[in-house]
Rosetta silent file (secondary structure, phi, psi, omega in degrees, C-alpha in Angstrom):
SEQUENCE: MTRYERIPEPSEAGSYPDDEIDLIEVFAVLWAGKWIIILSTFLFAAGGVAYALYKPDIYQANALLAPAEGGNGSRLSGQLGSLASLAGVSIGEDSSSNTVIAKEVLQSRAFLADFIRRHKLEAPLMATEAWNMRQKEWVYDREIYNPETGEWNTDEDGESLQPTNWDLVKKFRESHLNVSEKKDNGMVTVSVKNLSPLAARQWTEWLVKDINEYMRAQDVEEAEASISFLESKLDETNIAGMQQVFYQLIESETRTVMLANAQREYVFKTVDPAVVPQEKSEPKRALTAITAAMLGGMLSVCIVLVRAFVRTPLPPQKTHEPQQVR
SCORE:     score description
SCORE:     0.000 S_00000001
   1 L     0.000  134.778 -172.318   -0.007   -0.039   -0.044 S_00000001
   2 L   -96.940  134.424  174.744    1.357    3.262   -1.045 S_00000001
   3 E  -123.986  146.819  177.770    1.296    6.206    1.341 S_00000001
   4 E  -113.835  131.155  179.175    2.322    9.797    0.918 S_00000001
   5 E  -111.551  139.776  178.144    3.748   11.792    3.751 S_00000001
   6 L   -83.442  124.645  179.010    3.733   15.649    3.630 S_00000001
   7 L   -85.917  132.841  179.337    7.189   17.207    3.938 S_00000001
   8 L   -60.246  140.785  176.485    6.999   20.523    6.008 S_00000001
   9 L   -70.651  154.887 -179.191    7.327   23.727    4.205 S_00000001
  10 H   -53.597  -37.831 -176.867   10.320   25.919    4.883 S_00000001
  11 H   -71.289  -22.011  177.651    8.161   28.494    6.595 S_00000001
  12 H   -87.510  -32.923 -178.342    6.794   25.862    8.954 S_00000001
  13 H   -71.845  -18.228  178.799   10.074   24.221    9.597 S_00000001
  14 L   140.986  158.165 -173.438   11.572   27.437   10.857 S_00000001
  15 L   -91.452  137.101 -176.618   12.748   30.798    9.614 S_00000001
  16 L   -95.091 -164.365 -168.430   16.057   30.900    7.806 S_00000001
  17 L   -31.850  142.132 -178.025   18.481   33.700    7.447 S_00000001
  18 L   -74.853  166.931 -179.862   17.785   37.064    8.971 S_00000001
  19 L  -104.124   21.848  178.646   17.122   40.232    7.052 S_00000001
  20 L   -68.445  144.947 -177.009   19.779   42.325    8.705 S_00000001
  21 L   -76.191  131.249  179.289   21.767   44.725    6.550 S_00000001
  22 L   -84.085  105.760 -178.305   25.235   43.608    5.791 S_00000001
  23 H   -60.134  -35.152 -178.937   27.346   46.731    6.358 S_00000001
  24 H   -61.879  -47.390  179.457   30.261   45.122    4.438 S_00000001
  25 H   -63.530  -39.500 -178.300   28.035   44.622    1.454 S_00000001
  26 H   -68.502  -36.503  175.179   26.662   48.176    1.580 S_00000001
  27 H   -66.907  -33.493  174.920   30.179   49.565    1.782 S_00000001
  28 H   -60.260  -51.329  178.577   31.120   47.435   -1.198 S_00000001
  29 H   -57.059  -43.279 -179.543   28.202   48.852   -3.143 S_00000001
  30 H   -70.143  -38.253  176.847   29.112   52.432   -2.261 S_00000001
  31 H   -65.915  -36.291  174.314   32.755   51.778   -3.176 S_00000001
  32 H   -65.422  -32.505  179.692   31.711   50.455   -6.564 S_00000001
  33 L  -101.997   28.275 -173.266   29.718   53.561   -7.190 S_00000001
  34 H   -61.767  -36.354  177.754   32.340   55.934   -5.727 S_00000001
  35 H   -72.039  -28.414  176.836   32.737   57.881   -8.977 S_00000001
  36 H   -67.834  -42.197  178.791   29.038   58.578   -9.236 S_00000001
  37 H   -60.919  -49.210 -178.772   29.201   59.909   -5.648 S_00000001
  38 H   -66.277  -40.332  178.017   32.211   61.981   -6.261 S_00000001
  39 H   -69.272  -36.064 -179.810   31.032   63.435   -9.526 S_00000001
  40 H   -70.732  -37.234  176.563   27.551   64.274   -8.168 S_00000001
  41 H   -67.284  -35.364  177.965   29.005   65.965   -5.080 S_00000001
  42 H   -69.445  -42.760 -179.335   31.435   67.970   -7.147 S_00000001
  43 H   -65.299  -40.324 -179.920   28.668   69.081   -9.523 S_00000001
  44 H   -66.177  -42.430 -178.740   26.342   70.116   -6.746 S_00000001
  45 H   -61.332  -42.230 -178.819   29.217   71.921   -4.914 S_00000001
  46 H   -65.002  -38.811  176.277   30.090   73.773   -8.175 S_00000001
  47 H   -65.702  -45.095  173.438   26.456   74.740   -8.708 S_00000001
  48 H   -52.867  -47.764 -178.318   26.308   75.992   -5.125 S_00000001
  49 H   -65.381  -41.309 -179.219   29.348   78.134   -5.533 S_00000001
  50 H   -60.741  -44.654 -177.589   28.068   79.437   -8.850 S_00000001
  51 H   -67.475  -41.925 -178.988   24.716   80.374   -7.305 S_00000001
  52 H   -70.617  -32.822  178.205   26.247   81.988   -4.286 S_00000001
  53 H   -74.201  -26.108 -179.566   28.593   84.086   -6.469 S_00000001
  54 H   -74.023  -33.865 -178.174   25.620   85.063   -8.724 S_00000001
  55 L   -69.058  133.170 -179.097   23.619   86.404   -5.788 S_00000001
  56 L   -76.852  165.926  178.696   24.396   90.097   -5.083 S_00000001
  57 L   -76.729  141.149  176.450   25.539   91.393   -1.748 S_00000001
  58 E  -119.620  133.527  177.622   22.737   92.626    0.610 S_00000001
  59 E  -114.297  146.950 -174.378   23.328   94.996    3.454 S_00000001
  60 E  -127.945  130.319  178.159   21.267   95.498    6.561 S_00000001
  61 E  -108.815  139.540 -176.298   20.909   98.582    8.668 S_00000001
  62 E  -124.564  142.679  176.161   19.465   98.357   12.226 S_00000001
  63 E  -126.802  125.614  178.261   17.928  101.022   14.542 S_00000001
  64 E   -94.468  124.126 -178.457   17.419  100.122   18.239 S_00000001
  65 E  -123.457  147.553  176.257   14.367  101.986   19.693 S_00000001
  66 E  -121.039  154.762  179.890   12.956  102.313   23.081 S_00000001
  67 E   -69.090  131.300  179.700    9.340  103.402   23.938 S_00000001
  68 L   -76.556  138.877 -179.895    9.314  107.103   24.563 S_00000001
  69 L   -87.766  146.533  174.076    7.836  108.090   28.030 S_00000001
  70 L    73.967   26.921 -176.965    5.108  110.662   28.334 S_00000001
  71 L   -67.673  -21.794 -176.162    3.963  110.319   24.693 S_00000001
  72 L  -114.527   18.314  178.266    0.403  111.068   25.594 S_00000001
  73 L    76.001 -158.546 -179.336    0.812  113.871   28.097 S_00000001
  74 L   -80.704  166.752 -177.248   -0.676  113.865   31.589 S_00000001
  75 L  -122.281  147.389  171.937   -3.436  111.540   32.649 S_00000001
  76 L  -113.044  155.342 -178.403   -6.665  112.019   34.584 S_00000001
  77 L  -145.538 -173.418  176.498   -8.397  109.459   36.712 S_00000001
  78 H    62.254 -125.842 -170.134  -11.201  108.874   39.103 S_00000001
  79 H   -68.960  -10.057  179.893  -14.340  110.910   38.744 S_00000001
  80 H   -90.000   -8.425 -169.133  -13.361  112.254   35.272 S_00000001
  81 H   -61.743  -47.024 -174.909  -13.169  108.788   33.612 S_00000001
  82 H   -63.382  -44.886 -177.787  -16.763  108.557   32.410 S_00000001
  83 H   -70.233  -37.659  176.221  -16.935  112.037   31.021 S_00000001
  84 H   -57.408  -41.730 -179.484  -13.517  111.686   29.403 S_00000001
  85 H   -64.966  -37.132  177.687  -14.525  108.518   27.596 S_00000001
  86 H   -63.481  -34.540 -176.989  -17.536  110.268   26.106 S_00000001
  87 H   -85.923   -7.302 -179.239  -15.229  113.056   24.790 S_00000001
  88 L    81.075   22.596  177.693  -12.672  110.534   23.422 S_00000001
  89 L   -89.807  138.587 -178.303  -10.033  111.559   25.971 S_00000001
  90 L   -79.191  117.414  178.172   -7.452  108.980   27.034 S_00000001
  91 L  -114.717  121.433  178.464   -7.743  108.290   30.770 S_00000001
  92 L    68.173   19.125 -177.356   -5.318  106.130   32.572 S_00000001
  93 L   -72.679  131.846 -177.187   -3.945  104.663   29.405 S_00000001
  94 L   -74.312  133.143  178.239   -0.737  102.740   29.658 S_00000001
  95 H   -59.797  -27.148  178.669    1.976  104.426   27.623 S_00000001
  96 H   -63.059  -29.252 -178.475    3.062  100.995   26.266 S_00000001
  97 H   -61.673  -36.973  175.578   -0.150  100.695   24.301 S_00000001
  98 H   -58.360  -40.457 -176.280    0.984  103.560   22.013 S_00000001
  99 H   -69.267  -39.506  178.374    4.204  101.612   21.307 S_00000001
 100 H   -62.730  -45.340 -179.299    2.225   98.435   20.375 S_00000001
 101 H   -66.336  -38.765  179.083   -0.004  100.397   18.042 S_00000001
 102 H   -60.716  -43.574  176.598    2.983  102.183   16.537 S_00000001
 103 H   -61.909  -34.038  178.222    4.739   98.896   15.853 S_00000001
 104 H   -77.426  -37.058  179.502    1.715   97.508   14.047 S_00000001
 105 H   -68.681  -33.657  175.211    1.135  100.704   12.115 S_00000001
 106 H   -56.092  -27.941 -176.354    4.839  100.599   10.979 S_00000001
 107 L  -106.636    6.161 -177.021    4.093   97.390    9.233 S_00000001
 108 L   -74.653  155.841 -176.796    0.610   98.302    7.987 S_00000001
 109 H   -69.944  -39.877  179.589   -0.245   98.478    4.272 S_00000001
 110 H   -62.480  -50.837 -178.601   -1.532  102.070    4.473 S_00000001
 111 H   -60.021  -46.441 -178.584    1.487  103.450    6.258 S_00000001
 112 H   -67.896  -37.148  178.621    3.992  101.673    4.011 S_00000001
 113 H   -67.315  -37.689  176.057    2.271  102.642    0.804 S_00000001
 114 H   -67.215  -42.026  179.449    2.253  106.309    1.873 S_00000001
 115 H   -60.946  -41.877 -178.366    5.900  105.998    3.012 S_00000001
 116 H   -71.082  -38.700  176.480    7.037  104.657   -0.397 S_00000001
 117 H   -69.232  -39.112 -179.865    5.175  107.205   -2.364 S_00000001
 118 H   -61.592  -41.557 -176.801    6.275  110.091   -0.167 S_00000001
 119 L   -94.991   10.213  175.550    9.970  109.297   -0.489 S_00000001
 120 L    57.056   50.817  177.524    9.716  108.263   -4.164 S_00000001
 121 L   -94.144    4.673 -178.021   10.986  104.690   -3.582 S_00000001
 122 H   -59.523  -48.059  179.672    8.994  103.024   -6.373 S_00000001
 123 H   -68.761  -55.098 -179.398   11.896  102.779   -8.845 S_00000001
 124 H   -61.573  -17.205 -179.885   14.653  101.830   -6.350 S_00000001
 125 H   -90.684  -35.526 -174.564   12.288   99.222   -4.956 S_00000001
 126 H  -117.753   -9.570 -173.967   10.980   97.575   -8.100 S_00000001
 127 L  -129.053   26.822  179.276   13.190   98.468  -11.063 S_00000001
 128 E  -104.585  155.197  174.703   16.790   98.165   -9.937 S_00000001
 129 E  -113.301  -28.690 -176.494   19.279   95.442  -10.881 S_00000001
 130 E  -164.029  178.356  175.919   22.311   96.477   -8.708 S_00000001
 131 E  -122.532  118.599  177.626   23.978   99.212   -6.781 S_00000001
 132 E   -79.130  111.858 -172.935   27.100  100.873   -8.177 S_00000001
 133 L   -74.632  -29.738 -177.823   29.427  101.146   -5.263 S_00000001
 134 L   -75.081  -48.028 -175.957   31.982  103.395   -7.032 S_00000001
 135 L   -92.356  -11.206  177.970   29.525  105.924   -8.409 S_00000001
 136 L    52.099   60.652  171.750   27.009  105.378   -5.509 S_00000001
 137 E  -153.049  167.510 -171.732   23.953  105.195   -7.742 S_00000001
 138 E   -82.261  152.739  171.829   21.374  102.640   -8.784 S_00000001
 139 E  -112.061  112.650 -170.777   21.649  100.487  -11.858 S_00000001
 140 E   -95.257  148.540  168.739   18.136  100.292  -13.291 S_00000001
 141 L   -78.953  103.611 -173.925   16.531   97.603  -15.441 S_00000001
 142 L   -67.919  -14.361  172.834   15.750   99.645  -18.537 S_00000001
 143 L   -75.387  -12.667 -179.677   13.232   97.123  -19.766 S_00000001
 144 L  -107.765  -45.204 -169.854   11.028   98.107  -16.789 S_00000001
 145 E  -141.286  143.236 -177.836   11.934  101.638  -16.101 S_00000001
 146 E  -110.478  105.136 -175.500   13.591  104.615  -17.866 S_00000001
 147 L   -65.763  -25.475 -178.887   15.624  106.674  -15.305 S_00000001
 148 L   -70.975  -42.435 -178.674   16.173  109.559  -17.717 S_00000001
 149 L   -96.686  -15.691 -176.197   12.493  110.261  -18.298 S_00000001
 150 L    74.843   18.692 -172.315   11.166  108.799  -15.065 S_00000001
 151 E  -115.539  146.190  178.993    8.597  106.778  -16.919 S_00000001
 152 E   -84.343  137.004 -176.039    7.615  103.103  -16.639 S_00000001
 153 L   -83.126  179.810  179.409    7.747  101.008  -19.744 S_00000001
 154 E  -116.175  160.108  175.405    4.886   98.708  -20.995 S_00000001
 155 L   -90.896 -171.622 -172.846    4.749   94.952  -21.553 S_00000001
 156 L   -59.629  -33.276 -173.837    3.899   93.023  -24.658 S_00000001
 157 L   -86.475   -0.964  178.914    0.167   93.629  -24.145 S_00000001
 158 L    88.090    5.184 -179.242    0.649   97.444  -23.845 S_00000001
 159 L   -89.257  145.052  178.143   -0.028   97.552  -20.179 S_00000001
 160 E   -63.661  137.433  174.373    2.155   99.711  -17.857 S_00000001
 161 L   -87.211   10.457  175.572    4.773   98.074  -15.751 S_00000001
 162 L   -65.148  127.929 -175.704    4.291  100.626  -12.958 S_00000001
 163 L   -70.426  151.572  173.701    3.738   98.790   -9.717 S_00000001
 164 L   -87.550  169.768  173.835    0.618   99.150   -7.705 S_00000001
 165 H   -60.512  -36.782  173.888    0.536   99.926   -3.904 S_00000001
 166 H   -54.152  -49.694 -177.941   -0.069   96.224   -3.418 S_00000001
 167 H   -64.308  -43.070 -176.341    3.096   95.311   -5.297 S_00000001
 168 H   -63.042  -50.441 -179.394    5.145   97.936   -3.519 S_00000001
 169 H   -61.814  -42.428 -179.451    4.081   96.965   -0.028 S_00000001
 170 H   -58.705  -51.263 -175.688    4.459   93.242   -0.716 S_00000001
 171 H   -64.069  -39.443 -178.296    8.069   93.739   -2.010 S_00000001
 172 H   -64.951  -41.661 -178.801    8.985   96.034    0.893 S_00000001
 173 H   -67.364  -52.308 -167.755    7.635   93.641    3.499 S_00000001
 174 H   -75.253  -36.234 -175.863    9.096   90.486    2.096 S_00000001
 175 H  -106.679   -9.782 -172.549   12.541   91.725    0.963 S_00000001
 176 L  -129.383  -51.724 -164.064   13.470   94.785    3.019 S_00000001
 177 E   -91.361  139.151  170.805   11.600   95.401    6.275 S_00000001
 178 E  -144.033  126.819  174.887   11.883   93.506    9.612 S_00000001
 179 E  -121.305  126.886  178.506   10.470   94.758   12.953 S_00000001
 180 E  -132.136  155.244 -175.484   11.245   92.769   16.061 S_00000001
 181 E  -136.010  133.794  172.077   10.691   93.380   19.765 S_00000001
 182 L   -80.612  120.606 -174.973   12.495   92.036   22.861 S_00000001
 183 L   -69.477  -27.356 -178.471    9.895   90.744   25.238 S_00000001
 184 L   -72.303  -34.666 -174.903   12.177   91.246   28.312 S_00000001
 185 L  -129.554   -0.730  179.144   12.724   94.898   28.016 S_00000001
 186 L    78.044    2.637 -176.807   10.364   96.130   25.252 S_00000001
 187 L   -69.222  144.164 -178.920   13.148   97.387   22.969 S_00000001
 188 E  -118.244  133.765  176.678   12.196   97.413   19.256 S_00000001
 189 E  -115.989  121.061  178.149   14.597   96.867   16.420 S_00000001
 190 E  -102.600  119.272 -177.644   13.766   98.144   12.973 S_00000001
 191 E  -118.150  144.940  178.266   15.921   96.563   10.174 S_00000001
 192 E  -134.638  124.566  172.958   16.103   97.323    6.472 S_00000001
 193 E   -99.011  149.480 -178.200   17.876   95.217    3.927 S_00000001
 194 E  -163.305  155.669  170.145   19.041   96.683    0.669 S_00000001
 195 L   -68.906  -20.969  178.858   21.500   96.294   -2.169 S_00000001
 196 L  -106.853  127.498  176.480   22.761   99.723   -1.219 S_00000001
 197 H   -67.158  -32.429 -178.594   24.301  100.227    2.280 S_00000001
 198 H   -72.377  -40.048  177.670   23.483  103.971    1.976 S_00000001
 199 H   -66.890  -38.378  179.501   19.810  103.268    1.133 S_00000001
 200 H   -61.337  -42.374  177.199   19.549  100.766    3.986 S_00000001
 201 H   -68.559  -41.626  177.782   20.562  103.375    6.483 S_00000001
 202 H   -61.438  -41.430  179.634   18.424  106.076    4.885 S_00000001
 203 H   -68.266  -37.429 -179.627   15.258  104.056    4.695 S_00000001
 204 H   -62.157  -49.067 -177.734   15.718  102.998    8.328 S_00000001
 205 H   -65.402  -40.000  173.442   16.045  106.571    9.478 S_00000001
 206 H   -60.443  -40.899  179.901   13.004  107.626    7.451 S_00000001
 207 H   -61.604  -45.780  176.980   10.893  104.878    8.867 S_00000001
 208 H   -59.300  -50.564 -178.376   11.687  105.883   12.517 S_00000001
 209 H   -64.982  -36.934 -179.446   11.069  109.509   11.778 S_00000001
 210 H   -71.264  -35.956 -175.604    7.856  108.943    9.823 S_00000001
 211 H   -75.888  -32.655  176.964    6.237  106.621   12.390 S_00000001
 212 H   -66.878  -42.165 -178.161    6.955  109.209   15.183 S_00000001
 213 H   -74.993  -31.342  175.682    5.430  111.964   13.105 S_00000001
 214 H   -64.230  -48.011 -176.389    2.435  109.794   12.135 S_00000001
 215 H   -69.201  -37.597  176.061    1.609  108.899   15.764 S_00000001
 216 H   -59.591  -48.024 -178.770    2.176  112.537   16.840 S_00000001
 217 H   -63.230  -33.859 -179.655   -0.230  113.787   14.150 S_00000001
 218 H   -69.749  -44.964  177.716   -2.833  111.159   15.113 S_00000001
 219 H   -62.050  -47.131  177.600   -2.672  112.115   18.826 S_00000001
 220 H   -64.381  -36.039  175.333   -2.827  115.822   18.150 S_00000001
 221 H   -68.283  -39.415  177.130   -5.762  115.431   15.806 S_00000001
 222 H   -68.579  -35.181  179.038   -7.681  113.339   18.363 S_00000001
 223 H   -68.761  -41.657 -177.799   -6.781  115.801   21.163 S_00000001
 224 H   -69.878  -34.858  177.619   -7.945  118.834   19.150 S_00000001
 225 H   -66.454  -40.563  172.772  -11.145  117.087   18.199 S_00000001
 226 H   -57.981  -43.242 -178.608  -11.740  116.326   21.948 S_00000001
 227 H   -66.792  -40.098  176.820  -11.132  119.972   22.903 S_00000001
 228 H   -58.653  -41.104  179.484  -13.594  121.057   20.305 S_00000001
 229 H   -68.655  -39.870 -176.893  -16.200  118.700   21.643 S_00000001
 230 H   -70.635  -36.124  177.803  -15.614  119.654   25.280 S_00000001
 231 H   -63.524  -40.020  178.311  -15.780  123.374   24.407 S_00000001
 232 H   -64.174  -38.747  177.944  -19.134  122.820   22.750 S_00000001
 233 H   -71.165  -36.314  176.733  -20.430  120.969   25.773 S_00000001
 234 H   -56.267  -45.093 -178.829  -19.015  123.716   28.070 S_00000001
 235 H   -63.398  -22.466 -172.870  -21.146  126.309   26.270 S_00000001
 236 H   -88.502  -23.392 -175.658  -24.270  124.166   26.777 S_00000001
 237 L  -107.064  142.968  173.070  -24.062  123.729   30.551 S_00000001
 238 L  -109.119    4.387 -178.244  -24.499  126.312   33.382 S_00000001
 239 L   -82.783  124.396 -177.865  -23.607  123.996   36.242 S_00000001
 240 H   -58.206  -42.938 -179.445  -20.478  125.145   37.935 S_00000001
 241 H   -60.809  -45.132  179.498  -19.325  121.660   38.918 S_00000001
 242 H   -65.734  -34.684  175.573  -19.682  120.413   35.354 S_00000001
 243 H   -62.959  -42.606  176.554  -17.860  123.449   33.986 S_00000001
 244 H   -58.886  -40.750  175.148  -14.992  122.658   36.252 S_00000001
 245 H   -63.705  -40.448 -178.758  -14.796  119.131   34.986 S_00000001
 246 H   -70.878  -33.580  176.289  -14.807  120.267   31.388 S_00000001
 247 H   -60.467  -42.953 -175.680  -12.115  122.859   32.134 S_00000001
 248 H   -68.365  -36.779  177.227   -9.917  120.147   33.591 S_00000001
 249 H   -68.283  -38.622  176.760  -10.489  117.843   30.594 S_00000001
 250 H   -65.648  -42.249 -177.167   -9.720  120.726   28.119 S_00000001
 251 H   -62.490  -43.275 -178.946   -6.515  121.506   30.107 S_00000001
 252 H   -60.281  -46.291 -179.277   -5.433  117.825   29.883 S_00000001
 253 H   -68.155  -34.296  175.147   -6.016  117.695   26.163 S_00000001
 254 H   -64.304  -39.886 -179.879   -4.310  121.033   25.593 S_00000001
 255 H   -68.844  -34.631 -177.110   -1.244  119.801   27.523 S_00000001
 256 H   -63.702  -44.132 -179.869   -1.317  116.648   25.325 S_00000001
 257 H   -63.002  -42.636 -175.693   -1.122  118.849   22.216 S_00000001
 258 H   -68.547  -38.094 -179.659    1.685  120.986   23.545 S_00000001
 259 H   -67.525  -41.004 -176.764    3.803  117.988   24.699 S_00000001
 260 H   -63.529  -40.319  179.749    3.243  116.217   21.356 S_00000001
 261 H   -73.293  -18.423 -177.830    4.423  119.221   19.411 S_00000001
 262 H   -89.709  -22.809 -173.907    7.416  119.657   21.730 S_00000001
 263 L   -93.155  123.749  176.838    8.732  116.076   21.570 S_00000001
 264 L   -74.263  -43.164  174.954   10.884  115.273   18.583 S_00000001
 265 L  -103.357   97.530 -170.637   10.816  111.504   19.228 S_00000001
 266 L   -74.928  -52.450 -174.651    7.171  110.991   20.140 S_00000001
 267 L  -108.861  -43.472  178.962    6.687  107.229   20.378 S_00000001
 268 E  -114.204  126.700  173.132   10.130  105.753   19.771 S_00000001
 269 E   -95.335  126.807  179.569   13.263  107.054   21.287 S_00000001
 270 E   -69.622  120.161  176.077   16.408  106.170   19.301 S_00000001
 271 E   -93.396  -46.749  179.650   18.848  104.157   21.520 S_00000001
 272 E  -134.937  101.251 -175.722   21.177  103.082   18.687 S_00000001
 273 L   -70.792  159.829  176.725   20.727  104.887   15.371 S_00000001
 274 L   -68.854  141.897  178.418   21.113  103.241   12.027 S_00000001
 275 L  -129.898  164.184  178.117   24.570  103.564   10.434 S_00000001
 276 L   -69.315  112.251 -176.619   25.874  102.662    7.054 S_00000001
 277 L   -64.683  139.897 -177.304   26.752   98.913    7.151 S_00000001
 278 L   -98.278  -18.994 -178.647   30.296   98.048    6.205 S_00000001
 279 L  -120.114  145.429  176.860   29.782   94.276    5.908 S_00000001
 280 L   -75.690  156.870  177.919   27.126   92.380    3.976 S_00000001
 281 L  -103.320  -25.421  175.861   24.498   90.388    5.735 S_00000001
 282 E  -145.032  157.327   -4.257   23.674   88.147    2.774 S_00000001
 283 L   -85.830  161.289  169.733   24.269   85.788    1.055 S_00000001
 284 L   -87.201   89.867 -173.190   26.269   83.289    3.093 S_00000001
 285 H   -62.864  -45.504 -178.975   28.296   81.987    0.293 S_00000001
 286 H   -62.874  -43.219 -179.125   30.321   79.395    2.191 S_00000001
 287 H   -62.981  -39.878 -178.166   27.180   77.997    3.819 S_00000001
 288 H   -66.046  -38.924  179.589   25.431   77.786    0.518 S_00000001
 289 H   -69.183  -39.827 -179.408   28.333   75.850   -1.120 S_00000001
 290 H   -68.277  -42.105 -178.493   28.702   73.389    1.809 S_00000001
 291 H   -65.285  -37.627  172.694   24.904   72.761    1.836 S_00000001
 292 H   -60.541  -39.175 -177.884   24.933   72.061   -1.898 S_00000001
 293 H   -67.967  -46.234  174.665   27.830   69.749   -1.579 S_00000001
 294 H   -57.662  -43.190 -176.836   26.105   67.774    1.204 S_00000001
 295 H   -63.667  -44.915  176.178   22.835   67.585   -0.695 S_00000001
 296 H   -58.453  -44.301  178.924   24.732   66.253   -3.738 S_00000001
 297 H   -64.266  -40.845  177.839   26.502   63.682   -1.646 S_00000001
 298 H   -69.697  -37.202 -179.102   23.430   62.377   -0.002 S_00000001
 299 H   -68.857  -38.825  179.963   21.473   62.274   -3.212 S_00000001
 300 H   -70.712  -36.448  175.039   24.235   60.293   -5.028 S_00000001
 301 H   -61.795  -38.238  177.013   24.492   57.773   -2.182 S_00000001
 302 H   -69.377  -40.043  179.640   20.749   57.157   -2.407 S_00000001
 303 H   -64.714  -42.644 -178.961   21.004   56.716   -6.200 S_00000001
 304 H   -63.983  -39.404  179.748   23.861   54.249   -5.880 S_00000001
 305 H   -64.617  -44.121 -177.571   21.977   52.138   -3.200 S_00000001
 306 H   -66.668  -41.143  174.285   18.810   52.118   -5.246 S_00000001
 307 H   -54.510  -50.174 -176.556   20.624   51.032   -8.384 S_00000001
 308 H   -63.585  -42.077 -177.160   22.319   48.150   -6.550 S_00000001
 309 H   -64.150  -44.304 -178.609   18.997   47.135   -5.041 S_00000001
 310 H   -66.650  -41.562 -174.610   17.122   47.118   -8.387 S_00000001
 311 H   -78.501  -16.268 -177.045   19.922   45.168  -10.242 S_00000001
 312 L   -75.474  124.985  178.706   20.358   42.528   -7.591 S_00000001
 313 L   -71.011  144.239  176.923   18.523   39.387   -8.792 S_00000001
 314 L   -76.464  141.565 -179.299   16.058   37.759   -6.389 S_00000001
 315 L   -63.039  143.677 -179.854   17.138   34.258   -5.182 S_00000001
 316 L   -65.416  145.466  178.172   15.180   31.470   -7.008 S_00000001
 317 L   -95.162  126.478 -174.626   12.338   30.055   -4.938 S_00000001
 318 L   -88.145  137.225  175.054   12.517   26.284   -4.456 S_00000001
 319 L  -101.030  134.225 -176.748    9.332   24.173   -4.774 S_00000001
 320 L  -106.763  108.389  176.413    8.991   21.256   -2.538 S_00000001
 321 L   -83.298  142.163  172.647    7.186   18.245   -4.030 S_00000001
 322 L   -57.134  132.456  177.793    5.689   15.671   -1.794 S_00000001
 323 E   -90.915  140.621 -178.804    7.998   12.649   -1.518 S_00000001
 324 E   -87.200  128.657  178.829    6.656    9.215   -2.106 S_00000001
 325 E  -114.537  124.372 -179.403    7.367    6.759    0.663 S_00000001
 326 L   -94.925    0.000    0.000    6.979    3.118   -0.045 S_00000001
């Protein structure tokens, strides 16, 4: 009588060789593809150096500012609070609030658009190719702007290349302006990057001066409007006590106007003024070249390992036929 016995499959009999990576084999694969790794690393490094040399030097000017004290004049409190709030008078307001508002206004779209237009920075901002260090003048892209006539050219469709306020503010925010604040002491740093070290310092000084003037004008306008309102209410009342209150409020707002006009640095006091930078802040050419070389080396190693994995044939799978036992 013939019987057949089933021979156990390899998976049932036990697991064979492990799947651990053989470091010697990996090293051998990398050594075999050493020229690919060397060539790729060299090409990436050369590309990084070329890119770093192509990028123009950028200079950064910084101005360190401190919140100015007494920016809103004297304060009233107590029984005058409710009446003052009706008249729009600031009662008991923390002077730091003006600094917070000024910092946000400094980065606002309306303020920056007016700043760029007032100082005629449209062409230096949007139509320059480089800065001539020897002659200390801008090198303009004449396909966009004609410096002789001061006119903007047109594109292929006949539309003017003159930038809008949106374009100007976007470019200024992204490529030039940076405002930071130290949380521990409230100091504010205004930084401007530019191809021209002279322009970097000049634009920083203009920003500090203009934000002080803007906040001063706002407070003076509000104080004068409050005075006008209080004087109209004063004429409407015959109560001596109320008249006294209105006189004190008018006196407070008048003092605010006087102090605002007397202070040169109204919101921000310059601690360390901007100077013409002597050293570039960007680009970091050595770092760019090193990063490119490392990227090329890692990419080439991955390529060599993937090639070796794809080309390695899979071991043939053995089929186990049942053996006949007589």
